Each structure stands twice: as C-alpha cells, then as structure tokens.
C-alpha positions in Angstrom: 90.8 31.8 40.7 87.3 32.9 39.9 86.8 35.8 37.6 84.3 37.3 40.1 86.9 37.2 42.8 89.3 39.0 40.4 86.9 41.7 39.9 86.2 42.1 43.6 89.9 42.4 44.4 90.8 44.8 41.7 92.2 48.0 43.1 90.3 51.2 42.4 91.9 53.2 39.7 91.9 56.3 42.0 94.0 54.4 44.5 91.3 53.3 46.9 89.6 50.0 47.6 86.9 48.7 45.4 83.5 50.1 46.7 82.1 46.6 46.9 84.7 45.6 49.5 84.2 48.3 52.1 80.9 50.1 52.1 81.8 52.1 55.3 84.5 54.1 53.5 82.4 54.7 50.4 80.2 57.8 50.7 77.8 56.3 48.1 77.0 53.3 50.3 75.8 55.0 53.4 72.8 53.9 55.4 70.7 56.7 54.0 71.5 56.0 50.4 68.3 55.1 48.4 70.1 52.7 46.2 71.3 50.8 49.2 67.8 50.4 50.5 66.6 49.3 47.1 69.2 46.6 46.9 68.5 45.5 50.4 64.8 45.2 49.7 65.2 43.1 46.6 66.9 42.9 43.2 67.0 45.7 40.8 65.7 45.7 37.3 69.1 44.6 36.1 68.8 41.4 38.0 65.8 40.1 36.0 62.1 39.6 36.8 60.9 38.9 40.3 60.3 35.2 41.0 56.7 34.1 41.4 56.0 33.4 45.0 53.4 30.7 44.0 55.7 29.0 41.5 57.1 25.7 42.9 60.8 25.7 43.4 62.9 24.1 40.6 64.8 21.1 41.7 68.2 20.6 40.3 68.0 18.6 37.1 64.2 18.9 36.9 62.3 20.2 33.8 61.9 23.9 33.4 58.5 25.4 34.1 56.1 25.6 31.1 55.8 29.0 29.6 56.2 31.1 26.5 59.8 31.6 25.6 60.9 35.2 24.9 63.7 36.3 22.6 66.2 36.2 25.5 65.3 32.6 26.1 63.2 33.4 29.2 59.7 31.9 29.8 56.7 33.4 31.4 55.6 30.9 34.1 52.0 29.5 33.7 51.6 30.3 30.0 51.2 27.6 27.4 53.4 27.4 24.3 51.7 28.1 20.9 49.4 25.3 19.6 50.7 23.0 17.0 48.7 23.8 13.8 48.8 20.2 12.7 47.4 18.9 15.9 44.7 21.6 16.0 43.6 20.6 12.4 43.5 16.9 13.2 41.5 17.6 16.4 39.0 19.8 14.6 38.6 17.2 11.8 37.9 14.5 14.4 35.3 16.6 16.1 33.7 17.3 12.7 33.6 13.6 11.9 32.0 12.7 15.2 29.3 15.4 14.7 28.7 14.1 11.2 28.4 10.5 12.4 25.8 11.5 15.0 23.8 13.4 12.4 23.9 10.4 10.0 22.8 8.0 12.8 19.9 10.3 13.7 18.9 10.4 10.0 19.0 6.6 9.8 16.8 6.3 12.9 14.3 8.7 11.4 14.2 7.1 8.0 13.9 3.5 9.2 11.9 3.7 12.5 10.2 7.1 12.7 8.9 7.1 9.1 7.6 3.6 9.7 5.5 4.9 12.5 4.2 7.7 10.3 3.5 5.2 7.5 1.6 2.9 9.7 -0.6 5.8 10.9 -1.3 6.8 7.3 -2.1 3.2 6.4 -4.5 3.0 9.3 -6.2 6.2 8.3 -6.6 5.0 4.7 -8.1 1.7 5.9 -10.6 3.4 8.1 -11.6 5.7 5.3 -12.1 2.8 2.9 -14.2 0.9 5.4 -16.5 3.8 5.8 -16.8 4.2 2.0 -17.6 0.5 1.5 -20.2 0.7 4.3 -21.9 3.4 2.3 -21.7 1.8 -1.1 -22.1 -1.9 -0.2 -25.5 -3.5 -0.5 -24.4 -7.1 -0.1 -27.0 -9.6 1.3 -26.6 -13.1 2.6 -26.6 -15.6 -0.2 -29.0 -18.6 0.4 -27.7 -22.1 0.6 -24.3 -21.4 2.1 -22.7 -23.8 4.6 -21.2 -21.7 7.4 -18.8 -22.7 10.1 -17.8 -20.5 12.9 -14.0 -20.3 13.6 -12.0 -18.3 16.0 -11.2 -15.7 13.3 -14.8 -15.1 12.4 -17.4 -16.8 10.2 -15.9 -18.6 7.2 -17.7 -20.1 4.3 -16.6 -23.7 3.6 -18.7 -24.1 0.5 -18.3 -21.3 -2.0 -21.4 -19.3 -3.1 -23.4 -20.9 -6.0 -22.7 -17.9 -8.3 -18.9 -18.1 -7.9 -17.2 -16.8 -11.0 -13.7 -17.4 -12.2 -14.2 -15.7 -15.5 -12.1 -12.5 -16.0 -14.7 -11.2 -18.5 -17.2 -10.3 -15.7 -18.0 -6.6 -15.9 -16.2 -4.7 -13.2 -16.1 -1.0 -12.7 -13.6 1.1 -10.7 -14.0 4.7 -9.8 -10.8 5.6 -8.0 -9.1 8.8 -6.8 -5.4 9.3 -6.6 -4.1 9.0 -3.0 -7.3 7.2 -1.8 -7.6 3.5 -1.0 -9.8 1.4 -3.2 -8.9 -2.3 -2.4 -7.4 -4.5 0.3 -4.6 -7.0 -0.2 -4.1 -10.1 2.0 -1.1 -12.4 2.1 -2.2 -15.4 4.3 1.4 -16.9 4.4 2.5 -13.7 6.2 -0.1 -14.2 8.9 -3.9 -14.0 9.4 -3.6 -10.3 10.3 -1.5 -9.3 7.2 -3.8 -6.9 5.3 -3.0 -3.7 3.4 -5.2 -1.0 1.9 -4.1 -0.4 -1.7 -3.8 3.3 -2.6 -4.4 4.7 -6.1 -1.1 6.1 -7.5 2.6 5.7 -7.0 3.8 9.1 -6.0 5.9 9.5 -2.8 2.8 10.7 -0.9 0.8 7.7 -2.2 3.4 5.1 -1.3 3.8 6.7 2.2 0.3 5.5 3.0 0.6 2.0 1.6 1.2 -0.1 -1.6 0.3 2.0 -4.6 -1.4 1.0 -7.9 0.3 1.9 -11.1 -2.4 4.1 -12.6 -1.8 3.0 -16.2 -2.1 -0.7 -15.4 -5.2 -2.9 -15.0 -7.4 -3.3 -11.9 -8.2 -6.4 -9.8 -9.7 -9.2 -11.8 -9.3 -7.5 -15.2 -7.3 -9.2 -18.0 -3.8 -7.7 -18.1 -1.6 -6.9 -15.2 -2.8 -5.4 -11.9 0.5 -3.9 -10.7 1.5 -2.5 -7.3 4.6 -0.8 -5.9 5.5 -0.6 -2.2 8.4 0.3 0.1 10.5 -2.4 1.5 12.3 -0.7 4.3 10.9 2.7 5.5 7.6 4.6 5.4 5.6 1.7 6.6 7.6 -0.9 4.6 4.5 -2.8 3.4 6.6 -5.0 1.1 9.3 -5.8 3.6 8.7 -9.5 3.5 8.1 -9.8 -0.3 11.2 -11.9 -0.6 9.7 -14.6 1.6 6.9 -15.4 -0.9 7.0 -18.9 -2.4 5.4 -20.3 -5.6 1.7 -20.9 -5.2 1.4 -18.6 -2.1 -2.0 -16.9 -2.2 -2.4 -13.1 -2.7 -6.0 -12.2 -2.0 -7.5 -8.9 -3.2 -10.7 -7.5 -1.8 -12.8 -4.8 -3.5 -16.2 -3.4 -2.7 -17.9 -6.2 -4.6 -15.5 -9.1 -5.1 -12.7 -11.3 -3.8 -9.8 -12.2 -6.2 -7.4 -15.0 -5.4 -4.0 -14.8 -7.2 -1.2 -17.3 -6.7 2.5 -16.7 -7.2 3.9 -18.3 -10.4 6.7 -20.9 -10.4 10.2 -19.7 -9.7 12.8 -19.9 -12.4 14.7 -22.7 -10.6 11.5 -24.7 -10.2 10.5 -24.8 -13.9 12.4 -28.0 -14.9 10.8 -30.1 -12.2 7.6 -28.3 -11.7 5.4 -31.3 -12.5 6.9 -33.1 -9.6 6.8 -30.3 -7.0 3.2 -29.1 -7.4 0.9 -29.2 -4.4 -2.8 -29.2 -3.9 -3.1 -25.4 -3.6 -1.2 -24.9 -6.8 -4.3 -25.6 -8.9 -4.4 -23.1 -11.8 -0.6 -22.4 -11.5 1.7 -23.6 -14.2 4.9 -22.7 -16.0 4.1 -19.9 -18.4 4.4 -20.5 -22.1 3.7 -18.6 -25.4 3.7 -14.8 -25.0 4.2 -15.3 -21.2 7.2 -17.5 -21.5 10.0 -16.3 -19.2 7.6 -14.8 -16.7 8.5 -16.2 -13.3 7.2 -15.9 -9.7 10.2 -13.8 -8.7 12.5 -11.8 -10.8 15.3 -9.3 -10.0 15.8 -6.5 -12.5 16.9 -2.9 -13.0 14.7 0.0 -12.0 14.1 1.1 -15.6 12.5 -2.3 -16.5 8.9 -0.8 -16.7 7.8 -3.6 -19.0 7.4 -5.8 -15.9 4.1 -4.1 -15.1 2.7 -3.9 -18.7 -0.2 -6.2 -19.7 2.2 -9.0 -20.8 5.4 -8.7 -18.7 8.6 -8.3 -20.7 6.6 -7.2 -23.8 6.8 -3.4 -24.3 3.2 -2.9 -25.3 0.4 -1.3 -23.4 -2.4 -3.0 -25.4 -4.1 -5.8 -23.6 -4.2 -8.9 -25.9 -7.5 -10.6 -26.5 -6.2 -13.8 -24.9 -4.5 -12.0 -22.0 -4.1 -13.7 -18.6 -5.2 -11.8 -15.4 -1.9 -11.2 -13.5 -0.8 -9.4 -10.4 2.6 -7.9 -10.2 4.2 -6.5 -7.0 7.4 -4.4 -7.2 9.8 -3.2 -4.5 13.4 -2.2 -4.0 16.2 -4.7 -3.9 18.3 -5.5 -2.0 17.1 -4.1 1.3 18.4 -0.6 2.1 19.2 0.0 -1.6 17.3 1.0 -4.7 19.9 -0.3 -7.1 17.5 -3.0 -8.3 13.9 -4.1 -8.2 12.3 -7.3 -6.9 9.3 -8.4 -9.0 6.7 -10.9 -7.9 4.3 -12.2 -10.5 1.0 -14.0 -9.7 -1.9 -15.3 -11.7 -5.6 -15.1 -11.0 -7.0 -18.5 -10.1 -10.3 -17.8 -8.3 -12.9 -15.1 -8.0 -15.7 -14.8 -5.4 -18.5 -12.3 -5.3 -18.7 -10.7 -1.8 -21.5 -12.1 0.4 -22.4 -11.3 3.9 -20.4 -13.6 6.3 -18.3 -15.0 3.5 -14.5 -15.1 3.5 -12.4 -16.9 0.9 -11.1 -20.2 2.2 -7.6 -19.2 0.9 -7.3 -16.8 3.8 -6.8 -19.8 6.0 -3.6 -20.7 4.3 -1.4 -19.2 7.0 1.2 -22.0 7.1 
C-alpha cells in the first residue's frame, strides 16, 4: 500500500477524520477560507516555482531543459550553464591568431606591392629631374661623318663616332648630390625599355628611389669599381631580375657626357671551358687572373662581405692600383624575400662612347 494512502487514512489523534478526507466537517476548509482559495488558484510556495507557460512540455525520457542548476538541483529555464574556461581560452586564442594573420597579410601586400608603386613613382621623378638637369648642362652637337640608320626605336648609329675612346684614363668629372640621380643604367637583355636612374647614396631613402651608388666607390668609366646596390623585392625592386644575367650580357651606363659599356664576367662554372663557349659579343671579356683571380660574373656571399665593392674585389684595400681594371659591381639581397645573403654581379668595361646627338650605343640592341 502506498505511503500517501497510509497518511490519508490515518485517524485524527483527536478522534475525528483526517481533515484531508472530508473538508465539509472541517471548519478550516470552508468555502470562505483564504487558504482554500489560494490552493484552488494554484500551488503554494511549498510546492516549488510556477512552471513557465512558454516552456515546452517535457516528454517522458527527454532531456531536461537547459538552465543553471541551483543548490537543490533545480535549474532556471532559459539560462546557460557557466562557460568552460578552457574552451573560452582556446576560442580567444583562435580569434587572436586570425586577427594576427590578417595583419601580417596586409603588411605583406603593403611591403611587396604598395611600396613597389611608391618606388616606381620615386624613380620616375628622379628620371625626370635628371633629364631636366642634363638638358641644361649638355652642349652636345652632331658629330660629322656618322652613318645613321633609322629604326623603330629611334635613330641608332651603326658606325661609332671617330673619337670613340676605350681608355679609362680619359678625364671625367662628377659633381653629385646624395639622393639625386646622376646616371642611367640600361640592361638590354631585360628589354629595350629597361632603364634605371642611378641615385647617389645607399641610404634607405636613396634606395627607395632606385639603385644607389656606394659613395666611397668609383664612378662610371673610372679605374676601380663602380658599385651599385638595389632592392630585389620591394620599393621598386630595380634588381629583381639580377639573377637572370648571363656572362657577357651588356650593362650600359649613360652619363651627361659619355656612354660606358660593361659586360658581365664569366661565371665560375664556365671558367674551365671558357675558350670554347665565348661568343662574338664577349670581346674584351675573359677569365680574370692576377690580383683579380677569383672574381666571377656572379657570386653569392654574406652581407658583411664589403670587399666585393672595393677597387679590387676580395682585396680589403680602398686604394686603386695603378693597373686597375674598370669594373662595375651590382649587389642585391639573396635569396628573394630574404636578406640572409647577397648576390654580387661583376662586369668589366669594354667600350666607351662620347655622347653625340642622335647616337645610341649599338649594344642597346642586344635585347635577345
């Protein structure tokens, strides 16, 4: 028998029936009793909280409604349980990593593409300023007796001027200002339109505008080492394709008065069979010997190897020897997107032309 039934049928100690069994005989359960009305209208406080009218009915065997569990084991419907601190930490860390990734991506876009646009603008401004300066200083006149031929790229001299000079002892004077262009460099193998204005100096601001001249090295055509530095990836990336240069490729430098034609020296792996691999345009290019032994067309070295740009590469001496060659050296970071090493390109002066109206060195046509 149920315990509740036992309680319901238990005789009243005073000898009467249990009040719950017969409300008509119990004066406390009359129709006017406030407690009776309260129980008729709903449960009392002792019966627990009122059920939520909007709460869906629980089906037998179904999961309990979500809610915060109280000390007595009850839950407040609609409330979430406390967050797991581990999950919250992992979620916060993930959001932080995503944000950091976006910031890094934007930085890469800025460094590679945006700074290239700015660098190209600075290079164009430097070239325009140099053209104006040369127009003011130049007094070139047409040299008599030149054979001219008109080509799609402009007027090109087929026969060099009669006063062509290949001697590095010809007097040359340079009056340069840091941060200002003073020469132009052409690399025909990179295309007929590949021309860069050379800036005096190698500070970050100088290199942002174009390839910069190491100020304690020699100038175009002079005995010693005319040395330039340039970015390979960002800020205009003037030396982006430096790794594509081959032995004997022409590097043509233009100044206000002269043209200088340098050619890339043999590569180290070409030295043994150089006599069998030379071509017509390699005249004046040979394997270096004597104090220049070990100087190759391309070298990979550490950033601290400053001797590469000294008068005799690899020789730690700033004095120009009496029998010095006239070299050009180009330096840039290696590999791409890293400054861990330096790529060095060495070339040797093979031809010099004085500037004349309408004349362009024939080496500028070596675009293939």
